[in-house]
MMTF fields as JSON, N, C-alpha, C and O atoms, coordinates in Angstrom:
{
  "mmtfVersion": "1.0.0",
  "mmtfProducer": "UNKNOWN",
  "numBonds": 303,
  "numAtoms": 304,
  "numGroups": 76,
  "numChains": 1,
  "numModels": 1,
  "chainsPerModel": [1],
  "groupsPerChain": [76],
  "chainIdList": ["A"],
  "bondAtomList": [4, 2, 8, 6, 12, 10, 16, 14, 20, 18, 24, 22, 28, 26, 32, 30, 36, 34, 40, 38, 44, 42, 48, 46, 52, 50, 56, 54, 60, 58, 64, 62, 68, 66, 72, 70, 76, 74, 80, 78, 84, 82, 88, 86, 92, 90, 96, 94, 100, 98, 104, 102, 108, 106, 112, 110, 116, 114, 120, 118, 124, 122, 128, 126, 132, 130, 136, 134, 140, 138, 144, 142, 148, 146, 152, 150, 156, 154, 160, 158, 164, 162, 168, 166, 172, 170, 176, 174, 180, 178, 184, 182, 188, 186, 192, 190, 196, 194, 200, 198, 204, 202, 208, 206, 212, 210, 216, 214, 220, 218, 224, 222, 228, 226, 232, 230, 236, 234, 240, 238, 244, 242, 248, 246, 252, 250, 256, 254, 260, 258, 264, 262, 268, 266, 272, 270, 276, 274, 280, 278, 284, 282, 288, 286, 292, 290, 296, 294, 300, 298],
  "bondOrderList": [1, 1, 1, 1, 1, 1, 1, 1, 1, 1, 1, 1, 1, 1, 1, 1, 1, 1, 1, 1, 1, 1, 1, 1, 1, 1, 1, 1, 1, 1, 1, 1, 1, 1, 1, 1, 1, 1, 1, 1, 1, 1, 1, 1, 1, 1, 1, 1, 1, 1, 1, 1, 1, 1, 1, 1, 1, 1, 1, 1, 1, 1, 1, 1, 1, 1, 1, 1, 1, 1, 1, 1, 1, 1, 1],
  "groupList": [{"groupName": "MET", "atomNameList": ["N", "CA", "C", "O"], "elementList": ["N", "C", "C", "O"], "formalChargeList": [0, 0, 0, 0], "bondAtomList": [1, 0, 2, 1, 3, 2], "bondOrderList": [1, 1, 2], "singleLetterCode": "M", "chemCompType": "L-PEPTIDE LINKING"}, {"groupName": "ALA", "atomNameList": ["N", "CA", "C", "O"], "elementList": ["N", "C", "C", "O"], "formalChargeList": [0, 0, 0, 0], "bondAtomList": [1, 0, 2, 1, 3, 2], "bondOrderList": [1, 1, 2], "singleLetterCode": "A", "chemCompType": "L-PEPTIDE LINKING"}, {"groupName": "VAL", "atomNameList": ["N", "CA", "C", "O"], "elementList": ["N", "C", "C", "O"], "formalChargeList": [0, 0, 0, 0], "bondAtomList": [1, 0, 2, 1, 3, 2], "bondOrderList": [1, 1, 2], "singleLetterCode": "V", "chemCompType": "L-PEPTIDE LINKING"}, {"groupName": "SER", "atomNameList": ["N", "CA", "C", "O"], "elementList": ["N", "C", "C", "O"], "formalChargeList": [0, 0, 0, 0], "bondAtomList": [1, 0, 2, 1, 3, 2], "bondOrderList": [1, 1, 2], "singleLetterCode": "S", "chemCompType": "L-PEPTIDE LINKING"}, {"groupName": "GLU", "atomNameList": ["N", "CA", "C", "O"], "elementList": ["N", "C", "C", "O"], "formalChargeList": [0, 0, 0, 0], "bondAtomList": [1, 0, 2, 1, 3, 2], "bondOrderList": [1, 1, 2], "singleLetterCode": "E", "chemCompType": "L-PEPTIDE LINKING"}, {"groupName": "ASP", "atomNameList": ["N", "CA", "C", "O"], "elementList": ["N", "C", "C", "O"], "formalChargeList": [0, 0, 0, 0], "bondAtomList": [1, 0, 2, 1, 3, 2], "bondOrderList": [1, 1, 2], "singleLetterCode": "D", "chemCompType": "L-PEPTIDE LINKING"}, {"groupName": "GLN", "atomNameList": ["N", "CA", "C", "O"], "elementList": ["N", "C", "C", "O"], "formalChargeList": [0, 0, 0, 0], "bondAtomList": [1, 0, 2, 1, 3, 2], "bondOrderList": [1, 1, 2], "singleLetterCode": "Q", "chemCompType": "L-PEPTIDE LINKING"}, {"groupName": "LYS", "atomNameList": ["N", "CA", "C", "O"], "elementList": ["N", "C", "C", "O"], "formalChargeList": [0, 0, 0, 0], "bondAtomList": [1, 0, 2, 1, 3, 2], "bondOrderList": [1, 1, 2], "singleLetterCode": "K", "chemCompType": "L-PEPTIDE LINKING"}, {"groupName": "LEU", "atomNameList": ["N", "CA", "C", "O"], "elementList": ["N", "C", "C", "O"], "formalChargeList": [0, 0, 0, 0], "bondAtomList": [1, 0, 2, 1, 3, 2], "bondOrderList": [1, 1, 2], "singleLetterCode": "L", "chemCompType": "L-PEPTIDE LINKING"}, {"groupName": "HIS", "atomNameList": ["N", "CA", "C", "O"], "elementList": ["N", "C", "C", "O"], "formalChargeList": [0, 0, 0, 0], "bondAtomList": [1, 0, 2, 1, 3, 2], "bondOrderList": [1, 1, 2], "singleLetterCode": "H", "chemCompType": "L-PEPTIDE LINKING"}, {"groupName": "GLY", "atomNameList": ["N", "CA", "C", "O"], "elementList": ["N", "C", "C", "O"], "formalChargeList": [0, 0, 0, 0], "bondAtomList": [1, 0, 2, 1, 3, 2], "bondOrderList": [1, 1, 2], "singleLetterCode": "G", "chemCompType": "PEPTIDE LINKING"}, {"groupName": "PHE", "atomNameList": ["N", "CA", "C", "O"], "elementList": ["N", "C", "C", "O"], "formalChargeList": [0, 0, 0, 0], "bondAtomList": [1, 0, 2, 1, 3, 2], "bondOrderList": [1, 1, 2], "singleLetterCode": "F", "chemCompType": "L-PEPTIDE LINKING"}, {"groupName": "ILE", "atomNameList": ["N", "CA", "C", "O"], "elementList": ["N", "C", "C", "O"], "formalChargeList": [0, 0, 0, 0], "bondAtomList": [1, 0, 2, 1, 3, 2], "bondOrderList": [1, 1, 2], "singleLetterCode": "I", "chemCompType": "L-PEPTIDE LINKING"}, {"groupName": "ASN", "atomNameList": ["N", "CA", "C", "O"], "elementList": ["N", "C", "C", "O"], "formalChargeList": [0, 0, 0, 0], "bondAtomList": [1, 0, 2, 1, 3, 2], "bondOrderList": [1, 1, 2], "singleLetterCode": "N", "chemCompType": "L-PEPTIDE LINKING"}, {"groupName": "ARG", "atomNameList": ["N", "CA", "C", "O"], "elementList": ["N", "C", "C", "O"], "formalChargeList": [0, 0, 0, 0], "bondAtomList": [1, 0, 2, 1, 3, 2], "bondOrderList": [1, 1, 2], "singleLetterCode": "R", "chemCompType": "L-PEPTIDE LINKING"}, {"groupName": "TYR", "atomNameList": ["N", "CA", "C", "O"], "elementList": ["N", "C", "C", "O"], "formalChargeList": [0, 0, 0, 0], "bondAtomList": [1, 0, 2, 1, 3, 2], "bondOrderList": [1, 1, 2], "singleLetterCode": "Y", "chemCompType": "L-PEPTIDE LINKING"}, {"groupName": "THR", "atomNameList": ["N", "CA", "C", "O"], "elementList": ["N", "C", "C", "O"], "formalChargeList": [0, 0, 0, 0], "bondAtomList": [1, 0, 2, 1, 3, 2], "bondOrderList": [1, 1, 2], "singleLetterCode": "T", "chemCompType": "L-PEPTIDE LINKING"}, {"groupName": "PRO", "atomNameList": ["N", "CA", "C", "O"], "elementList": ["N", "C", "C", "O"], "formalChargeList": [0, 0, 0, 0], "bondAtomList": [1, 0, 2, 1, 3, 2], "bondOrderList": [1, 1, 2], "singleLetterCode": "P", "chemCompType": "L-PEPTIDE LINKING"}],
  "groupTypeList": [0, 1, 2, 3, 4, 5, 6, 5, 3, 7, 8, 3, 3, 7, 8, 5, 0, 3, 9, 10, 11, 2, 9, 9, 12, 12, 7, 13, 6, 2, 4, 14, 13, 5, 15, 5, 7, 4, 2, 7, 8, 1, 7, 16, 15, 6, 7, 10, 17, 14, 8, 16, 17, 3, 16, 13, 14, 17, 7, 7, 17, 13, 12, 14, 8, 15, 16, 17, 17, 3, 14, 10, 16, 7, 16, 10],
  "groupIdList": [1, 2, 3, 4, 5, 6, 7, 8, 9, 10, 11, 12, 13, 14, 15, 16, 17, 18, 19, 20, 21, 22, 23, 24, 25, 26, 27, 28, 29, 30, 31, 32, 33, 34, 35, 36, 37, 38, 39, 40, 41, 42, 43, 44, 45, 46, 47, 48, 49, 50, 51, 52, 53, 54, 55, 56, 57, 58, 59, 60, 61, 62, 63, 64, 65, 66, 67, 68, 69, 70, 71, 72, 73, 74, 75, 76],
  "secStructList": [7, 2, 2, 2, 2, 2, 2, 2, 2, 2, 2, 2, 2, 1, 7, 7, 7, 6, 6, 7, 2, 2, 2, 2, 2, 2, 2, 2, 2, 2, 2, 2, 2, 2, 2, 2, 2, 2, 2, 2, 2, 2, 2, 2, 2, 2, 2, 7, 7, 7, 7, 7, 7, 7, 1, 1, 1, 7, 1, 7, 6, 6, 7, 7, 7, 7, 7, 7, 7, 7, 1, 1, 7, 7, 7, 7],
  "xCoordList": [0.805, 0.015, 0.879, 0.455, 2.04, 2.914, 3.394, 3.615, 3.548, 4.022, 2.916, 3.227, 1.708, 0.614, 0.415, 0.09, 0.609, 0.494, 1.6, 1.394, 2.79, 3.929, 3.651, 3.975, 3.086, 2.749, 1.656, 1.713, 0.658, -0.392, 0.125, -0.34, 1.09, 1.637, 2.464, 2.488, 3.14, 3.898, 2.979, 3.271, 1.878, 0.932, 0.222, -0.026, -0.111, -0.851, 0.053, -0.439, 1.366, 2.272, 2.513, 3.017, 2.177, 2.383, 1.177, 0.059, 1.452, 0.375, -0.462, 0.07, -1.744, -2.634, -2.726, -3.356, -2.11, -2.068, -3.074, -2.961, -4.044, -5.008, -5.96, -6.601, -6.108, -7.033, -6.566, -7.405, -5.271, -4.783, -4.627, -4.451, -4.687, -4.579, -3.206, -3.117, -2.15, -0.817, -0.638, 0.004, -1.199, -1.154, -1.863, -1.431, -2.926, -3.687, -2.827, -2.812, -2.137, -1.301, -0.171, 0.126, 0.45, 1.595, 1.083, 1.747, -0.064, -0.636, -0.873, -0.556, -1.413, -1.667, -0.378, -0.329, 0.681, 1.963, 2.535, 3.055, 2.442, 2.961, 2.171, 2.754, 0.861, 0.022, 0.29, 0.301, 0.513, 0.823, 2.175, 2.324, 3.16, 4.471, 4.377, 4.99, 3.616, 3.43, 2.746, 3.138, 1.731, 1.009, 1.953, 1.953, 2.745, 3.697, 4.688, 5.041, 5.145, 6.06, 5.391, 6.014, 4.124, 3.391, 3.19, 3.327, 2.87, 2.644, 3.949, 3.957, 5.033, 6.322, 6.714, 7.236, 6.475, 6.818, 5.955, 6.439, 4.67, 3.759, 4.189, 4.074, 4.679, 5.133, 6.352, 6.488, 7.225, 8.438, 8.063, 8.684, 7.053, 6.627, 5.834, 5.847, 5.165, 4.326, 5.174, 4.737, 6.343, 7.164, 7.62, 7.637, 7.979, 8.409, 9.865, 10.524, 10.372, 11.767, 11.965, 11.074, 13.091, 13.409, 14.068, 14.925, 13.674, 14.262, 15.356, 15.085, 16.547, 17.645, 17.787, 17.762, 17.931, 18.088, 19.431, 20.422, 19.443, 20.684, 21.609, 21.153, 22.901, 23.906, 24.029, 24.588, 23.518, 23.668, 22.748, 23.068, 21.611, 20.652, 21.106, 21.617, 20.934, 21.239, 20.138, 18.974, 20.525, 19.549, 18.547, 17.367, 18.95, 18.065, 18.255, 19.115, 17.522, 17.772, 17.354, 17.789, 16.54, 16.051, 17.052, 16.851, 18.093, 19.024, 19.947, 20.593, 19.987, 20.889, 22.313, 22.53, 23.271, 24.665, 25.209, 24.819, 26.096, 26.752, 27.811, 28.683, 27.725, 28.754, 29.322, 28.625, 30.57, 31.183, 31.285, 31.381, 31.265, 31.379, 32.757, 33.75, 32.788, 34.084, 34.991, 34.496, 36.262, 37.235, 37.345, 37.673, 37.088, 37.324, 36.241, 36.5, 35.059, 33.986, 33.785, 33.952, 33.423, 33.134, 31.623, 30.942, 31.13, 29.715, 29.565, 30.351, 28.613, 28.504, 27.165, 26.871],
  "yCoordList": [-1.182, -0.002, 1.269, 2.295, 1.217, 2.364, 2.748, 3.928, 1.796, 2.089, 2.849, 3.788, 2.494, 3.18, 4.607, 5.514, 4.802, 6.176, 7.054, 8.238, 6.463, 7.211, 7.607, 8.724, 6.751, 7.04, 8.112, 8.984, 8.048, 9.036, 10.408, 11.399, 10.491, 11.775, 12.361, 13.577, 11.497, 12.014, 12.55, 13.58, 11.875, 12.314, 13.593, 14.444, 13.734, 14.897, 16.108, 17.235, 15.903, 17.062, 17.775, 18.898, 17.168, 17.808, 18.726, 18.502, 19.743, 20.641, 20.001, 19.322, 20.208, 19.682, 20.718, 21.761, 20.445, 21.363, 21.019, 21.525, 20.16, 19.724, 20.834, 20.73, 21.89, 22.937, 23.831, 24.485, 23.906, 24.689, 26.167, 26.944, 26.564, 28.016, 28.575, 29.67, 27.83, 28.303, 28.419, 29.352, 27.484, 27.523, 28.747, 29.346, 29.11, 30.301, 31.567, 32.476, 31.602, 32.781, 32.871, 33.949, 31.73, 31.728, 32.169, 32.953, 31.684, 32.049, 33.563, 34.195, 34.145, 35.586, 36.362, 37.37, 35.91, 36.603, 36.569, 37.577, 35.409, 35.348, 36.253, 36.952, 36.235, 37.114, 38.586, 39.373, 38.979, 40.332, 40.757, 41.878, 39.85, 40.132, 40.333, 41.254, 39.482, 39.614, 40.93, 41.601, 41.299, 42.541, 43.747, 44.675, 43.724, 44.826, 44.964, 46.08, 43.848, 43.911, 44.527, 45.322, 44.173, 44.724, 46.219, 46.963, 46.66, 48.083, 48.849, 49.931, 48.308, 48.999, 49.083, 50.108, 48.038, 48.013, 49.025, 49.733, 49.094, 50.067, 51.498, 52.355, 51.79, 53.118, 53.495, 54.653, 52.577, 52.934, 53.234, 54.094, 52.545, 52.836, 54.148, 54.825, 54.506, 55.679, 56.958, 57.98, 56.927, 58.128, 58.619, 59.826, 57.734, 58.122, 58.581, 58.5, 59.065, 59.501, 60.793, 61.642, 60.947, 62.165, 63.163, 62.794, 64.405, 65.46, 66.123, 66.601, 66.162, 66.786, 68.238, 68.497, 69.174, 70.572, 70.778, 70.126, 71.668, 71.946, 72.713, 73.37, 72.631, 73.3, 74.778, 75.521, 75.229, 76.631, 77.538, 78.712, 77.042, 77.876, 78.122, 77.206, 79.324, 79.548, 78.925, 78.863, 78.477, 77.829, 78.832, 78.499, 80.013, 81.046, 82.311, 83.108, 82.557, 83.695, 85.041, 86.083, 85.057, 86.311, 86.872, 87.993, 86.174, 86.688, 87.713, 87.456, 88.897, 89.953, 89.674, 89.327, 89.82, 89.644, 90.946, 92.038, 90.818, 91.979, 92.498, 91.756, 93.755, 94.421, 95.55, 96.513, 95.419, 96.451, 97.771, 97.782, 98.892, 100.19, 100.349, 99.785, 101.108, 101.282, 102.183, 102.967, 102.082, 102.814, 104.282, 105.125, 104.582, 105.982, 106.945, 108.148, 106.502, 107.453, 107.55, 106.571, 108.741, 108.922, 109.034, 109.697, 108.393, 108.473, 109.28, 109.102, 110.139, 111.007, 111.124, 111.828],
  "zCoordList": [0.013, -0.005, -0.003, -0.533, 0.564, 0.662, -0.752, -1.027, -1.615, -2.987, -3.742, -4.475, -3.594, -4.311, -3.783, -4.55, -2.482, -1.921, -2.46, -2.726, -2.621, -3.148, -4.61, -5.012, -5.364, -6.761, -6.852, -7.72, -5.954, -5.94, -5.601, -6.163, -4.68, -4.293, -5.447, -5.639, -6.214, -7.38, -8.451, -9.059, -8.692, -9.696, -9.323, -10.177, -8.04, -7.604, -7.443, -7.379, -7.375, -7.189, -8.527, -8.529, -9.634, -10.927, -11.243, -10.78, -12.03, -12.431, -13.519, -14.398, -13.469, -14.457, -15.584, -15.409, -16.73, -17.82, -18.946, -20.062, -18.634, -19.644, -20.006, -21.053, -19.229, -19.521, -20.638, -21.258, -20.944, -22.074, -21.818, -22.756, -20.578, -20.246, -20.639, -21.194, -20.355, -20.686, -22.209, -22.691, -22.945, -24.395, -24.928, -25.912, -24.294, -24.705, -24.475, -25.305, -23.368, -23.052, -24.088, -24.602, -24.384, -25.341, -26.717, -27.396, -27.127, -28.414, -28.466, -29.474, -27.42, -27.374, -27.495, -28.2, -26.816, -26.836, -28.256, -28.735, -28.937, -30.276, -31.223, -32.053, -31.097, -31.934, -31.701, -32.648, -30.416, -30.117, -30.698, -31.183, -30.645, -31.21, -32.715, -33.256, -33.398, -34.825, -35.172, -36.126, -34.406, -34.648, -34.452, -35.26, -33.386, -33.156, -34.285, -34.668, -34.826, -35.97, -37.189, -37.893, -37.456, -38.578, -38.431, -39.402, -37.243, -36.984, -37.16, -37.746, -36.666, -36.793, -38.266, -38.705, -39.025, -40.461, -41.197, -42.08, -40.834, -41.5, -41.202, -42.079, -40.002, -39.657, -40.465, -40.859, -40.72, -41.521, -42.958, -43.582, -43.508, -44.845, -44.901, -45.929, -43.848, -43.821, -43.803, -44.331, -43.225, -43.113, -44.483, -44.724, -45.361, -46.673, -46.646, -45.609, -47.788, -47.84, -47.087, -47.058, -46.493, -45.773, -46.714, -47.516, -46.616, -47.389, -46.563, -45.462, -47.054, -46.309, -46.782, -47.985, -45.862, -46.289, -46.981, -46.653, -47.917, -48.61, -47.682, -46.745, -47.939, -47.087, -47.386, -46.58, -48.534, -48.941, -48.175, -47.991, -47.718, -47.009, -45.579, -44.933, -45.075, -43.685, -42.806, -43.2, -41.638, -40.748, -40.194, -40.082, -39.851, -39.332, -40.114, -39.74, -41.165, -42.017, -41.4, -41.891, -40.363, -39.755, -38.746, -38.278, -38.394, -37.426, -38.066, -39.082, -37.428, -37.956, -37.494, -36.334, -38.378, -38.041, -37.447, -37.861, -36.492, -35.866, -36.81, -37.262, -37.093, -37.905, -37.043, -36.724, -36.682, -35.775, -36.532, -37.759, -35.791, -36.432, -37.091, -36.632, -38.148, -38.805, -37.959, -37.15, -38.13, -37.296, -37.696, -36.861, -38.897, -39.397, -38.96, -38.933, -38.619, -38.284, -36.801, -36.074, -36.345, -34.918, -34.749, -35.531, -33.743, -33.444, -32.183, -31.254, -32.111, -30.969, -30.565, -29.599]
}
């Protein structure tokens, strides 16, 4: 009888995974990962090509440059 009790305790100590709950969680995680990849890929296509500004244009054209007074004239 001691042998059968030992076997029963080994069987009852394991988790019963027949309900499939863990498989449902794993499936949801895989589907979420696939969805996130699709959304990220769609965002990269949505941005389009980037236009780089030319180097000849000034960055801030409205800023006045400082011009020091000339040495020959006196201001009073």
